[in-house]
N, C-alpha and C positions, 0 to 999 in steps of 0.2 A: 327706317327707324333703327335698324341695326347699326347704322352709321353713327348715331348719337351715342350708343352704348360703347362703341369701340374707340371713340375719341378720348385722348388722354389730356388731363389738365384743364378740361373745359367743364362747364356746368352741365349736369345731367338733369333733364326734365323729369317731372314726376311720372308723366305718361310713359316715358321710356323705361323707368323702373317698374311700373305696374305691368307692362307688357311682357316682362320676363316670365316665361312659363316655368312652373315648378315640376320637375321631373321626378317620378318615383320609380325606382327599379326594385324588383323583388328578386332576391338571390337565395335560392334554396340552401346553398352551402353555408351562407352566413347564418340563416335561421337554424340549421342543424347544429352548427358550432355553438350557438347561443343556448339552445335547449339542452344539448348534451353537456354543456359546461356545468350545469347544476350537479349532475351525477359525478363529473370529474372532480369538482371541488369537494363534494361530500366524501369521495374516496380518498382525496388528499388529506382531509381533516382526520379521517379514521386512521390513515397510515401514520400521521404525526402523533396521534394519541397512543397508537400501538408502540411507537418508538419510545415515547416517554414512559410507558408502563414497563417496557423491557429494561430501560435504563434504571428505573427505580428498583426492579427486581435484582438487577446486577449489583447495585449499591448495597442492597440488603444482604445478598449472599456474601459480599466482601466483608461487611460488618460481622456477619456470623462467623466467617473464617477467622477474623481477628480475635473474636471472643474465644473461639476454640483454642487458638494458639496461646492466648493468655492463660487459659485454664490449664493447658499442658505445662506451661512454664510454672504455674502455681504448684502443680503436683510435683514437678521435677525439683524445685527449690525448697519444697516443704514449707510453704507459707507464702508470704507476700513476695513477689518478684523483687530482685535487688534494686532496680531503678525506682520502683515505687516506695521501697523502704527509705531511701535517701530523701525522697520528696516529703514523706510524712514527718521525718525528723526535722526538716526545715520548717514545715508548717507549725509544728509544736513549738519550735524555737521562736517563730514569729508571734505566736499567740502569747507566749510568756513575756516577750519584750513589749507587747502592746499594752499590757496592764502595768501602769506606772505605780499606782498607789491604791491601797484599801485602808480606810479609817473607820472606826466605830465610835460613835458618840452616845453616851448614856446619860439620861436625865431621870428624874424621879418618875415621870409619867411615861416616857417613851424612849426607844432605842433606835438610833439612826446609823445605817451602814452606808458609807460613801465609797464608790468604786470609781476611780479616775482611769480612763483608758481612751485609746484612739477610736474614732468612729470609722468603721469599715463595713460596707454593705455585705461583704462576703461572710461575715461572722454572725449572721442573724440567729442561728441556733444557739450560739454561745451566749448571746445577750438574753435570749428568752430563758435560759437556765438560771442566769444570775437574777433575773427579775423574780422568779419563783422563790428564791432563797431569801430575798430582802423584803418580806411582807411585814408591815408594822402591825403590832397586836391591836392597837386601837388609836383613834385620833382624839386629840384634845378638843378640837372644834366640834366634833360630833357629840360630845357630852352636853354641850349647851343646847337646850331645847328651844329653838326658835321656830315658831310655827307661822306659816304663811296662810292667810285666809283663802279658801278655795270656794268658788261659787259654781254650782252645777247648772244653774239656770241662766239663760241668756236674757239680757235686758232688752226691752222692747224699743223699737226705733220711734222717736218722737216726731210727730208730724204737726205742722202748724195748721190751725183751724182756718178755713176759708169763709169769708163773709158771703152770705146768700144775697143774690141780686134779684130785684123784682123782674118778672118776666113781662115782656110786651104781649099784648093780647093777640095781635095777628100780624100778618106779613105787611099789610098796608101801613099800619102804625109804625112799624120798624123803619120803613122807607121814608115816611114823612117826618119822623123824629118826634112824634107826639109822646107826651108823658102819660103814664097810666094815672087814672083817676080824674083827669081833665077831659071834658067833652066839648 
């Protein structure tokens, strides 16, 4: 039978395939490596987490050092550090340039202020200040009292009536199809 298994390029019979014995070997070293691997992997995860925490602490210390350095420069120069001064002047100039036009229209009933400017998401605080200033005293539409009827009750759902059917007297009559009333 071993001859049939060793032949190359020829058909193998099912019996030859079935006769192969399945060998199981127990290796204590492999078992020990598998079982201790849990502990090793856990230690490795802990080590990685510790490295990340140390890195975060290091970054935090660097940021604190930078803040202290800026505070020292602030004290030395008696105000805003020189490079921040230039940046603020540029920002103010940009804000002045972005507002192109402001017009006020007055009518007998209301006053309208129109501010034309560029839309910039960085200037959110500036726009909120402008909105507070341009509140109209009253609206012309609000003076007209148009009322909408409001119902607090919920209407019932309408259901169609069903016709009653005569009942058959017993099971035998149902099977035979006899009508009620006839005997």
